[in-house]
N, C-alpha and C positions, 0 to 999 in steps of 0.2 A: 586277554585283558588289556594289554598295552595298545592293541589295535583299536579296541573299543574306546579307550581314553583318548587316543589320537583323533578318532572320528568325532568324539564329543567336543574336543578342543577346537577342531576345525570348524564344526558347526557353530560353536560359540563365537569363534573369530569372524565367521561370515555374518553372523547376526550383528555383532558389534560394528563391523564395517558397513553393513546395510544402514544401520541407524545413524552412524557417523556421516554417511552420504546424505541422508535426509536432513541432518542438522546443517551440513554444508550448504545445501540448497536453501535452507531457511536463512542462514547467514548471508547468502547472496541476496535474497529478497530483502533482508534487513538493510544491507548496504544500499540497495537501489532505492528503497522507500526513504531511508535516511537522506540520501542525496536529493531526492525529489522534494522532501519537506524541509530540508535544512534551512532554507531562507526564512521559513515561518518564524523562527525565533530570532532572526537576524535582520528582518526588514527595516526596523527603525535605524539600525546602525549603517546598513548598506545605503539606505536612502540618504542619510545625512552625509556620509563620506563621498558618495558619487553624485550628489546634488540632483536627486530625483524625488518626486512625491511618493508618499506611502503607497498610494494606489498604483503608481508605476512600478514600485518595488515588487508588487504582486506579480508582475510579469515574469519574475524569476521562477515562479511556480507554474504560471500559465503556459509558458513556452515548452518546458519539458513535457507537460501533459499532452499538448498537441502533437509533438514529434513522437512521443511514446505510443500514442494511439495508432498512428499509421505504421510505426515500426513493428508493432505487435502483429500486424497483418503482413506487412511487406517482408520482414526478415524470415519468418517461417516459410513463406512462399519462395523466397530467393535462395535459401540455403538447401532446400530439398532434403536429401538424406545425409547431410553433414552430421557427423558425430556430435550429439548434443553436449558432450563433455567439452569438446574443442570450442563449440560455440559459446558456452558459458564462460570458459576461460578468456576467450577473446573479448567478450563484453565486459568482463571485470577489468581487463587491461585498459580498455577505452575509458571506463569509469575512473580509474586512477589518473589517467592523463587529463581527463576533463576537470577533475578536482584540482589538479595542479594549475591548470589554466585559470580556473576560478580564483584560486588563492593569489595569483599574480596579476589579475585583471587590473589594468590601469584606468579603465573607464567602464561605464555601464554597458555600452554596446559590446565590448569584449566579454564582459561577464555573461551577457545574454547569449553570445556565440558559444561559450563553453556549456551553457545550459542546453543548447541544441544537442551536443554530444551526450549529455546526461539523458535526454529524452530517448535517443536511439538505444542506449543500453537498457534503460528501464523497460521499454516496450519489448525488446528482444528477449530479455531474461524472463520477464514475467509471463510472456506468452507460452514459454515452455515449462515453467516451474511446476505448475499444477499437474501437467501430464507426466512429468518426470517423477513426481512423488508417487503417482499411481503405479509407475513401472518399477520403482525401487523396492517395493514391499509386496508381500502376498495380499490377496483380496481382503481378508478380515482385518488387516492392519491399515487399510487405506484411510479410514476416517482419522485414525491417530496420526498418520503421516501428514495428512492435509492440515491437521491442527498444528503440527510442529512447523511445517513449511510456512503456512500463513500466520503462524505465531510471529514470524519475522516482521510482519507488518506492525503488530502490536509492540514487538520489541523495539522497533524503530521509534515508536512513540515514547516508549519507556526510557530508552537510552539515547537514541539518535538525536531527535529534535531537542530534548532538554539539555543533553550534553553539549550540543552545538550552541544553544543559548548561553549555557554557563561558560563554555570556552570563549564564546564571543564576548561575553561580559568581562572576562579576566584578561584575555590577550588580543581581543579584536576578532572581527568576523573572518578575516583571512586565516587566522589560526584554526578556525573550525573546518575550513576547506582543506587545509594541510592534514588535519587529523583524518578526514574522510579519505584522502588519497592513500594514507598509510593503511587504513582499514581495508580498502579495496584490494590493495596488493597482498595483504595477509590472507584474505579469503581466496584470492587467485591461487596462491600456493597450496592452500588446503584442498581446493577443487582438483588440482592436478595430482595430489597425493592420494585422495580417498575415493573419488568418483570412479565408477567403472565405465567402460565404453558404453555409450548410449546411442547407438545408431537409430535413426528415425524409422521405426517399424511401419508407421503409417503417416508419411509426411503430409503436411497441409497442402491442399490443392484448392483452387478457386471454386471448383464445382462442389467440394465438400463444405466450403463456407456457405455457398448459396443454399445448399440442401439444408443446413442447420437453421437458416433463417426462415425456413418454412415449418419449423418445429414450434408449435404454439407454446409449449412449456418453456423452451429456451428464449423465445421472443419476449415472453412475459418477464423472464429473468433479466433480459437486456433492459427493459423499461425500468424495472425495480432498481437495478444497478445504477442506471443513469441518474435517476432521481435522488437516490440516497447519496451517491458520491458527489454529484454536482452541488447539492445543498450543503453537505458536510464540509467539503473543502472551500466552498464559498464563504462559510463562516470561519472555519479553522485557520485559513490563511491569515486572517487578521486577528487571531486570538491574542497576540501580544498587545496591539493597540486596545483591544477589549479589556485586558487585564490592567493595563496602565490607566486608561481613560475612564472606563466604566466602573470597574471593580475598585480601582484606586490603590493597587499594590505598588511597591517599589520596583525599579528595574532589576535589582539584584534578586528579587523573589520570583521573577517570571520563569527562569529555568527550573527552579525547584518545584513550582506549581505544575509545570508541564511534565516533570518527572512523576509527580503523583498521578496526573492524568494518564500517563502511560502505564503505570503500575496497574491501575484499574482497568486499562485497556487490555492488558495481558490476561487478567482474571476473566474479563468478558470473553476474550478469545477462547480460553480453555473451557468455560461453561458452555459457550455456543457450539464449540466443536462437538461436544457430547450430545447436546440436545438437537442440533441440526441434523445429525446422523439419524435421529429418530423421527423428527418432524420439522422440515425446513420452513414450511409456511407459518406454523405457530411461533417458531423461534424468531423469524424475521418480523412478524407482526408485533411481538413484544419489543423488539429492537426499535422499530419505527415509532411506536407510541412513546417509548422512553426518550428517544433522541429528539423527536419533534417537540415534546413537552418541555424538555430541558432548554432548548434554544429559545422557545417562546417565552419562558419565564426568566431568562437571564437578564434582559434589560429592566425587568420589574423587581425581581428579588435579589439578583446578583450584584447589588450596588454597594456592598460592603466587602471587605477582605474575607470575612468568615463565610457569608452566604455565597459570594462569588466562587470561593474555593470549593465549597461543597457541590455547587452546580457543575463546576469544571470536572470534578471527580466522577459525577454521575454521567456527564458527557463522555468521558473517557471510557467508562465501563460499557455504555450503550454502543458507541461506535466501534470499540475494540472487538465486539461480537459480530460486526457486520461483514468484514471481508471473507472470513471462513464460511459464514452462512450463505452469502451470495455465490461463492465459488462452489459450495456443495450443491446448491440449486442448479447451477449451470452444468456441472459434471453429471448430476443425476438426470438432467434432461437430455444429455447427449453422451451416454455412457459408452457408446460404440465409437465415438470420435472425440476423445478427450482433448487432443491437441487442437483440433478445430474449435471446440467449445471454449478452451482456454484462450485461444487467440482472439476470438470474438469478445469474450469477457474483458480481456486486457485492453482491447481497442475501445470498448465502451467506457471502461473504468477511467482510462487516462484522458479520453476526449471529454468526459464529464468533468474531470478535474480542471481542465483548461477552460471549459465553458463556464463552470461555476466560479472560478477565480477571476476570469475576465469580467463577467457580469458584476461580481461583487466589488471589483476594483472601481468600476464606474459608480456604483452605489455609494461606496465609502467616500469617494472624493466629492460627491454631490449631496448626499443625504446623511452620511455618518454611519457608524458601525451598528447602532441599535436597529436601524431599518434592515440591515443585512441579516441580523439574527432572526427577526420576525419573518421576513420573506423566505428565508431558507427553512424555517420551521414549517411553514405552510407547504413548501415543496416536498419535504420529507413525508409529511402526513398523506400526501397523494399516493404514496407507495401502497397504502392499504387497499387500493382498488385492484392492482394486479395480484396482490397477495391473496385476496378473497376470491378472485375469479379464475386464477390460473390453474391449469392441471399440473400441479407440482408433484414431482416424483423424487423420492429419496434415493441415495446411492444404494445399489443392491436391489432396488425394487422397480427399476426401469425396464 
């Protein structure tokens, strides 16, 4: 009897450790996405103190996206069979250092230099996160693990960006970066404590990447990811000016509104994680219609604090559902090469962020934020073409 109890306790302990490992990876994604998006709520303050335009302030989001895109391919190729636990810990350490440099930056060029390091960590971490989630749990638990891991994306919107905006309003934008440094260090300690050894069973090679690009389901997912992400971040990077100048809310309200945006994003992530496991195409189609319509209506209906706040919440719900759905599409399309598929996904995702924010920076400085919202709405709706035509496969059915 005591032997049976001991076995049961050991099994329960292993299960708890397994899900703690998944949660730690999710927190890692949370810290990375928070770092990438943190300037979104701080651009007005950063631009004012460092004497640059609001459009130029958007480079603090553009540059990490460019670097992350190439790091997502380059790092997995470079590290080969390096234990993924060690790789994750190293990237978290670099993230903490980059945040300290950002907090101390005496000029805009130094701040941008620190954002280069942020881009490296984002690309490397995210490139392996999805494939690690698949390895940490048994097959039937994969959709749930992916929902938790990529719930870190929505959690960053819930807590990361709004908290950064609130902290920035209370103690200055530099205080927000100091907080991020402390968070990265705490997650580093957790990763060292709970993650098991994670040797790369199937390390990424260039030929595997080339082979996946001949996969029609995956290439359609690449197109969908590029359009959704470029359009969303092209608009979201300037959500603070939208709320201040179009909606007409006070500066002290921005952080709290972004918190509401993020809460709805987490709900969207949870709902999409369930439905995407059953039907990726239908789930993404609903997301695209909801997100595109919301952005298109914002300059027309979102011109008061009440209507603008409602549309922002709908925006949060719609986009919060997107990352886990897109990742599910990519993993379903390349179930035999999850790390290669994740690396491609991460490359496209982050490059799309940089392209979207760079293009929108130019539009904001020349035509204003309303035009950005309309253009990005049209781009998002283009995703309906690959959704309707692609041979999409669900995880477990590929």
